N, C-alpha and C positions, 0 to 999 in steps of 0.2 A: 793310708790316713791322709785326710785333706785338711789344709790350713788356709785360712782366708785373711785378707787385709782389706780395709775400706778406706776410701778417699771421698770426703764429702765436699761439696761446693767448689768443684774445679771450675775455674772461669773460662771454660771452653764449651762450645755447644756439644750436645750429645752426639750429633751426627758426625762431626769432625773427629770426636774421640773414638767413635766406633770404627772408623777407618784404621786407626792405629791399633786398636784392640784386636781386630780380626787378623792382623798380620802376625801376631805372636801366639795365638791360641794353639796348643798342641806341641809347642817347642819345649825343649829343655830350658831350665832357668838360665844357664850360661849362654845358650844360643839366643834366647829372648833378650837378654841384656845387650848383647852385641847388636841385635836388630834394632832395639829401641835407641841405642846410643848413636846409630847411624842415620836415623830418621830426622827430618828437618821440621816436622810439624810441631806446633806449640805444645800439644798434649803429650808428646813423647817423653819429655823430661820428667813431669810429674808421674807418668806411668812407670818410668824406670825406677823412681824412688819408691813407688808402691810395690813393685816387684821385689826390690831389695828388702823392703820391710817384711813382705810375706815370707821370703826365704829365711830371713833372720828369725822371724817368729817360729818357723818350722824347726830351725836348728836349735834355738835356745829353749823354747817352751816344750817341744815334743821330742827332741833328740834325733831328728831326721838328718840324713846325710844330704848335703847340698848338691852333690853330684847325681843323686838319685831323684831329683825333683823335676817336675815339668808343669807347665801352665795348663790346668784343667779347663778353666773357663774364666771369662771376663764379662761381667755384666755392667752395662752403662745405662743409667736411668736419668730421668729428668731431675734437676735440682730446682733451686729457687730461680725466679726471674726478676730482673730489675727493669722497671718500666720507666722510660723517659720520653720526653716530647721534644719534637723539633719543629720550629716555626716554618710554615709553608706559605704559599702565595694566598692573597685575598684574606688574610687574617686567620687562616686555618692552622691546625697543628696535626702533625703526623706522629704516631706512636713508634718508639724504638724499643725493642725488647732485647735485653742482654740475657742470654740463657746460660745457666750453669748446669753441671751434671754431677751425679754421684757414681763412683766406680767401685765395684767389688771384684777383687782378683782372688782366685782360688788356685793354690798349688797342691799337687799331690805326688805320691810316690810312684815311680815307674814300676819298680819291683817291691812289693810289700816286705818290709823288714830288712832290706839290704843295708848293712852298715849302720843300723840303728843303735844308738847308745842309750844308756839308762839316764833318766831325769828324776831328780828328787822332787817329790810333791811338796806343796805348801804346808800340808799338815805335818809332815815329817820335820820340816824346818822349824815350825812353830813349837813342836812338842819338846824340843830341847836336845842338847848334845849327848845326854846319857843313854837315850834309846837308839836302837838301830834304825837307820833311815829306810823307809819303804821306797820302792822304785816302780815306775811305770814301764812295762815292757811291751813290745809289739807282738803281733800274732806269730811272727816267725823271727826268732833271734838271729843275729848275724853269725853266731857260732854254728848254727845249723846249716848254713850255706857253705858247703865244701866245694872242692874243685869242679866237679861235674855240674853241680847246681849253679855255681857262679857263671859257668860258660853258658848255660841255658838262660840265665837271667840277662846276660849281656846280649844274647841273640834276641830275646824278647824286646829288650831296650832298643836294639838297632832296628828291628822290624817295626816297632811303634813309631820311632822317629822317622823312618822312611815313609810310612803311611801318612803321618802328619805333614811331612814336607810336600808330598804330592797334593794333599788337600789344601795346604796353604798356597801352593803354586796356582791351583785352580781358583782359589778365592782372590788372589791378587789380580789375576787377569780379568775376572768377571765382575768384580765389585769396584775397582778403582775408577773414579770419575775423571781424575786429572792426572797428568804426569807430574811427578814431583821435581 
């Protein structure tokens, strides 16, 4: 299951925000939080808040386990633009454009259904206390994952994380324009 969170009109240019976004795609939520907290770019703090919001949405609204979440994708698009003018020589004016961006962050489960808990739906809460509450369950309940399956799930998790780390290492060396 995938859960998303959106941030609109971040007052940083999309190009600078994409540099931060590329560094955390594919990481687990905990590793991505550590990575964003150590970065010194202006967009890293709002991205950290957005990541925490997406993981909180996944936990509260869908009953997903925070330890089983990773960053699936981050999309950074153009937002509004503020246009200003600066006086130049010989009575001319030069335009200054302040660019904003919209960010959409998607987190997903590494292993489907691992440690997922039941969540009450809104209809059950509205219907009253006399009726039994309905619940939303995942495709694979946590009780079905016994000893051997948990070991396999952990192996899959470690393999995915190792693959993503290799991809991120390649991305950092090939896309970064400046040293931080």
